[in-house]
N, C-alpha and C positions, 0 to 999 in steps of 0.2 A: 504494500500500500504506500504510494509515494508521499502522502501527506500525513502519515502517522506522526502525531506530536505537533502538527501544524494546522490546527482546525481553522484558523483565520485564512490561511492560504486556500484550503479546501473550500471554504465558504465563498471566498472571492472568486475562485474558478467556477463554482456552481452558479453564482449570480451572473458572471460574465457569459457563461454558456446560455443561460436563460435569456439574457439581453440579446445575444446574437441570434438565437432561435426565434425570438419574438420579432426581431427586425426582418429576418428571412421570411417568416410567416406573413408579416404585413406586406412585404414586397410581393410575394406570390399571390396574395389576396387581391391587391390593387391590380397587378398584371392580369390575373384571371378575370376580374370584373371588367377591366378594360377590353380584354379579348371578347368576352360575352357581349358587351355593349357594341363592340365593333361588328360582331357577327349579326346582331339584331338590326343595325342600321343599314347594312348592305344586303347582299344576296347570299345569305348563309347556306352553307351545305351542312347536312346533318353531321358529317365527320368533323368538320371544323368546329361546329357548335359543341359537339360531344367532347372534343379535345379541350376546348376552353372550359367547359363545365367540369371536366375531370381535373384540370389544373386548379380550379377553385376548390374542388372537393379535397384535393391533396393539401392545399394551403390551409383549409379549415382543420384537417386532421393534424397538421403540424401545429397549428395554434392550440388545438385541444391538448396535444402532447405537452406543449409548453405549460399550459394550465395545470395539468396533472403533475408535471415535474416540479412546478412551483409549490403545489400543495404538499407533495412528498417531502420537499426540502423543508418546508415550514414544520411538518410533523417531525422530521428528524431533528430539527433544531429544538423543538419543544421537548422531545424525548431526551435529548442531550442535557437540556436545562434541568429536567426532573431528575435525571440520573446524577448530575452534579450536586443537586440539592440533597438527594438521598445519601450520596457519598459524604458530603459535608456533615450531615447529621450522624452518620455511622462513625465517622472519625471522631466527632465530638463525644458520642456515646462511648466509644472504646476508650478515649482519653479519660472520661469521667470514671468509667469502670476501673481502669488501671489505677487511677489516683485513689479511688475508694478502697480497692483491695490492698494496695500498698500501705495505706493508712491503717486498715484493719489488721494487717500483719505486723504493723509497727516497724516497717523497713526504714533504715536510715536513708539519707539522700543518696549515698554511694551505692547501697544495696538496691535501691529502687532503679538507679541508673543501670546497674549491672543486669537487673531483672528485665528492664526494657530492652537492652541490647540482646539479651538471651531470647526474648520473645521475637525479636526481629530476625533471629536465626544466626547471630554472630557466634563465632567460636571464642573460646577463652583467649586465645592468642590475639584475635582481632579486637576483642574488648580491651585487653591490656594495652595494645598499641593505641587505640582511640583515646583511652583514658590516661595514657602515659603512666601506667603502673605496671608492677610485676605480675606475671601470670599467677603466681602463688597468692597474691592479694586478691585477684579476681576469683580464684578458686575458693578462697576463704569467704569472700562476700557472697558468692553463689551458694556455698554451703549454708550460710546463714539465711539466705532467701528460701532455700528448700526447707530448712528446719522451721522457720517461722510460718511458712505457708502450709506445711504438712504435705508437701509434694516432694518427689524424689528425683525428677529429671526434667530436662528441657522439654521433652515431648509432653510430659504431664502438665507442665506449666502452661504450655501453649494450649493443650486440650482443655485445661481449666477455664481459660478465657473464651475459647470458642464455644464451650458448653454454656457459659453464662450469656453469651450474645445470641445463641440460637434458642 
């Protein structure tokens, strides 16, 4: 997907396509109506009249497709807004839940930070590097997290919060 992570570019491209399609539809409608009127004012043949009529019909189909595309784009944007709002709520809910559990377990600020990094899937070595501490310190703090929470592993810690959210 060429616009992953670039929703504004994708939106701009979609709008540009709709504008170009609308202009093309308008051109074909005007041209088709002009052809039909030209056929009516002269000595029209059935083939010429049908050709002009089909041109108008194709132009109307293009205009209808533009309308459908615009409607689908609007629905997609609305759905994206709703999903963003739901994600924002979920993030807030998870943050509130983490804060409440860490307070219930009486974790120190360092233990809470280690627990959060553990929930994010970081290894002891990664946590030590990010916190600029020794791995032994992280192990000790993580042991305290497990002891205070009544859990015994990273997977149990993660499962605890997933269970509470579900």
